[in-house]
N, C-alpha and C positions, 0 to 999 in steps of 0.2 A: 497340412501346412508346414512349411519349412521352419526350422528353429529361428532363423533370422527374422522372419515375418511374425511368427508366433510371439516372440519376446521382444519385439521392436519397442524402443523407449517411447513412452507416451507422456512423460513429464520431464522437466529439466533435471530433477534429481535422479532420474533413471539414465540420463546420458552417461556414457562410459568414460569420457575424458574429463578428468577433474578440472583442468584449466578452462575448458569450454563451459562447464557448469557454472563455475564461479563468475566468469566474464558475463555470461548471459543474465545471471541473477542480478549482478550489479547494474547492468544496463536497464533491466526492467524495474528494479527498485528506484532508480533515478526518476522514472516517469517520463523520461525523454527518449523514447524509442526511435531510432533513426528510420528514415523512409527507405534506405537501401543498405543491404548487408552484402558482404562477400565472404562466403565460407570457403576457405582454401585448405587443402591438406591431402594426404594420400588416400587412396581408395579404401572403402570399408571403414571409414572413421566415424560415420554417423552424421555426415553433413546434411543429407536429405531428411533424416529423422529430426534433426534439430530445426530445420526449416519448417517442417510441419508443426512442430511444437510451438514455435514462435507464431505461426499463423493461428493456432488455437488460442494462444495467450491474448493476442490483440482482438480476437473475435468472440472470446468466451462470454456467455450471457449470464453466468452465475455470479452471485455476490456472496456465496457461502464461504466464510473463512475456514470452515472445516474442510471443504474440498480444495480451496485455492490457497490456503495458508493465510497467516495474519496480514501479510503485505500483498496478497493476491498476485503472487509471482507465478504460480502454477495454473495450468488450465484445469477445469473441473472434470473434463472427459465424460460429463453426463448430459450437458445441454445439447440441443439439436446441432449447433454449430460445431462443437467439439466432436460429436459422434460422426457427423457428415465428413469432416476433415479426416478423421481416422479411417473411415471406410473409403475415402477418395471420391465421395459423391457431391462435394460442395462446389457449386458452380462459380463461387466467388474466389476460390483458391485454385489457381491454374498452374499446372506443372508443365513446363516446356523442356523438351530434350533438344538442346542446342546442336547436338550432333546431327540430327535429322531435320532441324528447323533453323538453319544457320544463315539463311540468305536475307538480303535486304527487304524482299517482299514480305517475308514473315514478320520482320520487325516493324515494318510500316503498318501492317495489319494490327500488331500489338499496340502501336502508338494510338491508333484510332480507337481501339477497344478500351484503353485506360481512361478515356474521357467519360465513359459511361459510368454512372453510379453503381455501386454493388446492388445485387438483387435482394439479398437478405442480410448479409454480413455487415459489420461495421466498416471493414476495409477489404478491398480486393488485394489479394496477395498473389504475386507472380513469382513462382519458383523456377528459376532457369538453371537446369542441370547441365554439366559439362560446358559451362559458359565460355571457356577458352576456344571452343569450336566455332564460335561466331566469326563470320568473315569480318575483315576490317571495315568494309562498307556498312555491314549490319551493326557493328559495334558503334561506329560513328553516328548512325541513324538513331541509336538508343540514347546517345549522350544527353540531348536536351531534355528528354523525358526523365532521365535519372537525376539531372540537376534540379529541375523544377517540376516534380510530379504533382498531380492533383492530391489534395489532402486525404482522399479516400484510398490511395494506392500505396502499396509497399512492394519493393523488389527484394528478393533474396537470390543471389547468384551463387552457385556452387561449382567449384572447379578443382581439379587435381594439378593444374598447371597455371597458377595465377600470372606467372611471368609472360604467358602468351596473350593475355588480355592487354589491350592498349592502355597506356598509363592514364590517359584522360578518363577512362571508365573506372579504373581502380581508385583514382583520386576522389571519385564521387560516391564512394561506398565506405562503410565501416567494415574493416577486414577482421574477421575472427579466424584465427589460425588453429586448425585441427592438427596438432602435432602427432607424430608417430606414437602409437600406444606403448605404454610401459608394460612390463611383465605383470605387475600387480593389477593393472587396469584390465588387461585381457583375462586374467584369472578371475577377477571380480565378476566380469561379464559372464564367463563360462560357469562359474559357481551358481549363478542365478538360474541358468538353463538346466544344470544338473539337478539342482534342488527341485525345480519345476517338473522335471521328468522323473522324479523319485529314484535317482541313480546314486551310486556311491563312487567316489573318486578320491585320489590323493592329489595334493597340490603339485607334485613333481610332474605327474602326467599332464596336468593342465598347462604347466609351463612348457612342456614339449609341444603341445598343440599350438600354443602361442608362437613358438619358434618356427614351427612348420608353416604357420599361416602368414609369416612375414609381418607379424604384429598388426594384422588387419582384423577388426572385429567380425566382419562379415565372413571372411575366409576361415576364421577360427570356428564360427558357428557351422560352416559347411563341413569342416573336418570332424567336429564333434558329432554331427549328424551321420557322417560316414561310419565313424567308429560304432555308433549305436546300431546302425543298420547291419553292420558286419558282426555284431555281438562281441565286440572286443572289450574286455573289462578295462575300466579306466584306472589301470595300474601302471606304474612307471615303466617297468620292463616290457609289458605287453604293448603299450602304446609306442614305445621307442622302437621295438622290433617291427611293428606294423608300419609306422610312418617313415622310418629311416632304414628299413631293410637290414637291421643290425646283423641278422644271421648271415647275410651275404656280403655285407659291406661294413667295415669298422674303420671310421675315420682316423682314430688314434693309431691303429696299426699301419694305415696307409701313410700317415705322416712320418712314422718311423722309417718306412721303406723309402720315402722321399728324402729323408735326412741322410740315408745311406746311399743315395743315388742308384737305387735298385729299380731300374725301369721295368724289368720283367715282372717282378712281384707286384709292382704298383699297377701295371696294366691288367694283370690277372685279377686283382681286387676290383678294379673298375668293371671288368667284364662280369664278375660275380654279382656286383651291385645292380648292373643292368638286368641280368637274368633274374634277380630277386624282385624286380619291378620298380627299382628306384630310377628316376630320370637323371640324365646327365646334368641338367640344370640344378637339381636338388643336391647332387653330389658336389658340384662346384661351390654351391652356397655353403654346404656343411664344412667342406675343406677350408674355404676362405674364412669362415667364422673362427675356426680353430686357429688358423694362421694369424688372423687379426689379433686375437686374444694374446697369442704368443708374442707378436710384435709390440703390442701395447705394454706387455709385461716387461719387455726389455728396456723400455724407457720409463718404467716405474709407475705405470697407470694401473695395470692389472697384475695378478699373481698366478699366471698360468704359463710357466716357462716351457718352451719347446726345446728339448735337448738336441744338441748337435746341429742346429740351424742358427747361424748368426743373423744379426739385424739386416745387413745388406742383402744376404741371400733370401731372407723372408720377403723383403720388398720386391726383389726380382720375381720370386715365385708367385706372389700375390698379383703382380702385374700380368704375368703369363696366364694365370687363371681368369683374371678379369677380361683379358683379350679373348680367351676361349669362350667365355660366357656370352660375349656379344656375337660370336660366330655360330653358336649352337642352333638358333632358330633357322639359319640358312643352310645348315649342313644336311646332306642326304641321309647320313647316318649320324644320329645326334651326338654320340660319344666321341666322334673323330676329333673335334677341336680340343677336347679335354685330353685325349690320348696324345695328340701332337704336343700340347703344352707340357705334358709330363716327360715326353721323350726329349724335347728341347731343354727342359730343366736339367735332366740327368746328364745329357751330353755336355751342356754348357758348364755345369759345375764340376764335372769330372776333369775337364780341361783346366779350369781354374785351380782345382785342387792339385793337379800334377805340377802346375807351374809353381804354386806355393811351396810344394814339397821340395822342388829342385832349388828354388831361390832362397827359401827360408825367410829370414827377416828382411832381406834385401829386396828393394822394389826395382823392377825392370820395366822400362817403357821406351817406345820409339820417340826420338827427339826431333831433330831438324836436319836440313840439308847443309852439308859443308863441302867445301872444295879445298883439297890439300894437294899441293904439288901437281896441279893439273888433273888429279884423279878424284873420282867420287868415292867417298868412304862411308862405311856404315859405322856410326859412332854410338856407343851405348854408355849411359851413365847411370849410376845407382847411388842411393843414399842408404847409409846404415848408421844406426844410432851408436854403434860401437866404434866408429872412426872419428878421430879428432880432426879439427879443421886444419891444423898445421902439419898433418902427416904428409910424408913425401908421396907424390903422385907419379905413377908410371903410366904414360899414355900408350894405349894399345889400340890398334884399329883393325877392323875386319873388312876386307874388300868384298864387295857384292858383285858377283858375276852376272852376266846378262841372263843366264838361265841355270837353275840348279835342278837336281833330281827331284821329280814331283813338283817342280815350281812352275810359275807362269812367266814365260818370256814376254818381252815387249811386243814381239810379233804376234804371239797368240792372243795377248790382251787386246791388241788392235783389231784382230779378227773378231773377237767377241763383241767389241764395241760396234764394229761395222754390221755384224749380224743383228744386233739389238736395234740399231738405227733403222734397219730395213723393216723391222716389225713394229717398233714404237719409238718415235723420236723423243717423247717425254722421258722414257726410261733412260735412253742414251744421254739426254741432257743432265739427268740426275747423276749419272755415273761420272760426269766430268768433275764432280766434287768428291771423287773417291780415288783410291789407289789399292791394288791388290797387295796384301801384306804377306800371306803365305798360303800354300796349297799343299795339303797332305795326301792328295790322291783321291779324296772324296769330299773334303770340306774346303771351300774357298773362303778365306777371311778377307773381307774388304774393310779398309780403313776409310771412314766417311768423315769429312771435315766439319759438317754442320748437322745439328740435331734434326732440322727439318728434312734434309735429304735422307737421313737415316730412317726416319719414320715413314717417309714415302716409299723408300726402297724395301722396307719390311712389310708393306701392304701386299696383299695376295696378288694383285694384278702385276705389279712391277717385279715381285720376287719370282713369280712363275715364269715370266718372260726371260729374266736373267738366267734362271736355272735351266730352262729348256735350251737356250742358245748355248750355254756352257756345255751341256750334255752333248749337243750336236757336234760342237767343235772339238771337245776333248774325248769324245767317244765313250764316256762313262757317266753314270749318274752323279750329279754334283749338288751338294747342299751349300748354299751361300749364307754366311753369317756376317752381319754388319756390326762394326764396333766404331765408336767415335775415336778420332785421332786428330792430332794437330795438323793443320794445313801446312804444306811446305812453303818456306819463305823464299822469295825471289832472291837469287844470288847476283850481286852487282857484277856487271861486266860479262855475264854469261849469256850468250845469244841463244843457246839451246833452250827449247821449251820443255824439255824432259825434266821430270823431277824424281828424285830418289830419296829413300829413307837413309838416315845416317845414325849410327850409334855414337854416343858421346864417350868422353874419356872415362877410364875406370881404373880402379886400384887393384882389381882382383882378376887374375887370369881365368879362374874357375868360372866367374860370372860371364866372361866373354865366351867361353866354350858353351855354356848353357844358352846364352843368347843366340849364338850361331846355330845351335841345334834346333831351337824353337822357332826363330824368326827367318832363318835363311834356308835350312834344309827342307 
């Protein structure tokens, strides 16, 4: 028998979540037990176990205070009703898997069955697992029965997604929330199993199991069972090495590589982790947890500083990792999304770093379209804390040519738009809210006017179409990077529909040279 079944809670006191224990005790003490419960929370939290315990409490035949406690809160687990519920043989306690019995016909059959009195028990208890899987029609058919059930009937619905249940069903139940387990609750649960199996362990190793299980009691039991079957001593270093492939993958070293924008070393560490048997999903989770702790420490919540990665960069990196995690299940090679995220991070931050190094404390950005003496001008402005408001300004302008070396001319951009339109009109429509900012021969940076368009263009479908068409027209592999920029303002009196970027006035000729180098060439 598996550990999860062997040590399944049989009383309220044995339930692992403290908040649930206290809530159920208070309800039973009141003597006013509701006819319908909704147990909601993440998987492996003990919802079904708690439902069975409640079924035993309301049907227990024993009056022994020794077995049931002074207030008769607990089931005795000795009478015929308790024993039959524990073994799953009680005909008056019916467990229904809503995932496979989710239709209106099954619910109509249930409505007819609840009218019949229980065969032996005091109450008929219907435990509906994965209740959110009920169809809308089936849930509506259950409403009247939930609202006014016969006095001999109780419903206990369990779900991991309560928001998917229709509101009218939720409003007719008492919702008991099974929160995500805490470290100490998982450790408490594991300690019982370790003691029952006559094993030795240290608390740190049990905390590692809790982390690897995603704070699910059931998953933690499965991991403990795996460690026992593999004869792995329950010691901190041995468990960490086994669960997180520490010999081939060290998350702290990887973060150092990421802080240094060292793509090569980072990818080599990912490859070693895969070879050591660690899944890409687990690696993303481990890296994200460390980065999250580092981010929280920067705003004063935790004390785990990550050196050389500032707050904004951490947010960016975490977003990239989250995006890769969602793509892993659909990737033909599971580590590809993680590797792409790392490459994008290293390339993106390298460019940002080089810009910061050139400009220093001065901020440079693309501003708006101006028209001066009949000519379009590229105007850059900057702010610097070192300049006074009343300092004398020298206006300097940089003229933007139709085409620069390694740049995108209007003619080429129109060819790209035409090629994309023939493949996907939606992609072409999105590109109407963009403009090419610069092209360095391999990377095309697009300024996107709205966040919605940016998110859509960064999706795999639209990005692939755009990059493929650019490769065909430009004759080389092109990577497209999208960045938010201000939409050009309409110029009064100008008939031309063309829009161009302009740089604003500046006080420093050096900044103009840097701007010309970065944005124009």
